[in-house]
N, C-alpha and C positions, 0 to 999 in steps of 0.2 A: 507495499499501500503505499503512496505516494502524496503528499498531500499540497497542493498550493492556494496564493490567494490568485485572483480572475476576474474581472482584474483589478481587482480589490477593494473591492465591494463584497464579492462571492468566496468561496471554498471550490477548485475542481479536485476533484480525490479517484484518484488512476488505482483501479482495485481488478486484479486478473479472476475472469469467472471462476478459475478453481478456488482462489478465495471466501469468492460468496458461496459457491457451493458447499465450502468445511463451513462457513457461520449460519448455513439453515437458509441460503437465499440464492431462487434458480431465477437468474435475469430474464427465460420466458413465462414461467410457469409459476412467478410468486414464489409464497416464503414456504418453502416445503420444511421445516420444523420455526417454530411460529418461537419456543425461547430462543431459542442458538441467536435466532434474525434479532429479538429481543433486546439480547445483551449484549449480540454486535454492535448495534446501534447506539446502544447508551455506553455502552466505550468506545465508539470513535464522534459522539458528540462530547464527553466525557473531554477526553482529546483534544480535542477543538477548543472546548473554553480552557483549556488549560492556555491552551501554548496559541490561542488567535483573541484573549481577550473578549469572550461571548460569555453572557450569563446563561447560564444553565439552566436558565425558564425561560430562552430567550426562542423565539415561532421561529420554523423553519422552513421553506421550499426546497424541494430537489426533485432534480429530472436527470433520467438516467439515460445514458447514453455507448450505445456500443459504438467501439472504436475499432482498431486495428487489432487481428487474428486476440481470441478470447481476454482483451481489456474491455473495461467498461467505466468508462465516466460517468463520477454521479457530482453535479452544480447543483451547490450547495450557497442557498442568497436566506442568510440574518433578519428577524424582522423586531421589535422592544414591543413592552404589551400591548401601544397603540398602534401600534400596525406599517410602523416605520422603519425604513429599512436602515439598517445599524452596520455599519463601515466598521473593516477588518485591520482597517488602517487611521486607529487612534492613535494619536504623539500620546503616548503613556511618556508621563516622569522620568527622563533616565539625566542622569549626571552629565554634564557638560564634558568633551571631548573623547565620547565614547563611542562606539558603534556593539551593535548586534547584530548577526548575521544568522540566519539558520539555513539546513541544507538536508536535502531529505536522503541523499546519498550519499555512498563516504567516499566514491571513485568524483565525486564532482569536488572533495574536500581538496585527494592527491592531486589532482588535476592542475584547481588554484594554488598550494602548495606549489608543485612548479613554478607556475609562470609567477608566482611574487621574489621568489628565489630567483628566478634569472634578474626581475628590478630590483633585488637586493631590499623587498619587502618583509624583516621577521615580527614577529610575537605574535600575541598572541595569546588568549584561555579556551580549551576546547573545550566544550561538556558534551556529555552524549543525556540526553533524554529522549527517551522515545515515544513518537516513530523521528527526529533530529538528532542535526547534530547542531551541537554552537560554538560559532567564535563570536569572543570577545574580548575587547580590545579599548584599554584605557592608555589616554596619551595628558599626563601628569601636566609637566613644561613642556613637553615636544608637541610637535607639530603633528598633525595626520596626517600619511605620507600621500598626497596627491593621487599617485593609484591606485591607491587600497582599497580605496569604498567603489570604486565603478570595477575593477577586479572580485572584488563581492558578491557585485552586483551580474554580473556574471553569468557566477559560480549558484550564487545562493537567492533567498530572498533576507529583508531588512526584517529583524525580529521589531514589533513596539512590546514583550511581554518584556515585565519588570527585572533585568542581570540578578536582583538576589534569588527571584524565586527561581528563576533559572539554576542557578549555582546550588538552592537550595534540594529542588528535584531533577534534578539529576545528580548525573554521575561525574565528576572533574576527574577527565582523561588525563590532561594536560593544566599545569598553572598555570607556564610562562613558556616564550619558545615553540609552542604548537606548530607557528605556519613551518617552522624551522623538522622541526620532529616527524612532520605531518612529508614532509619536500622530501626527508633521510628515510622517508618508512619506516618510522620508529614506533611510528603507533595502530 
């Protein structure tokens, strides 16, 4: 499963047909096991509420689209109690001079690390919080390297969740020099 913002006020969830079947859902015939399907969607919504600042009592609208071979896309929009659309890009108060980006796949992190090494960009804390990896950067007196944000945006998504929560709920894999460790394949 991979989850992306799409294009900022919706989420796009990539699921394989097998993931759906394993969770009691047949994309063509509906639920084959209501209990497993309910558990799957409950855990999916909990995960979304944690990673995207969506309240657990939000209403949602989802459409299911069949994509290439055995892949299903859920496109999900969220609404508050008054029926107004909820933006997933709401600015969370973060300390100045910090960057937090989320990545769906480790391959994206490794590719980013190679490019960063080529441009002599270093640092970062690596956090794993299922189903994502997060890179967190703090710059106290130093300026943010000019190429860092564009590189991060090329391989990941800016995260709007509180970095303190990310560190607390996730598993810190590397406290500093995460890009160097990834580039040398030490993680």
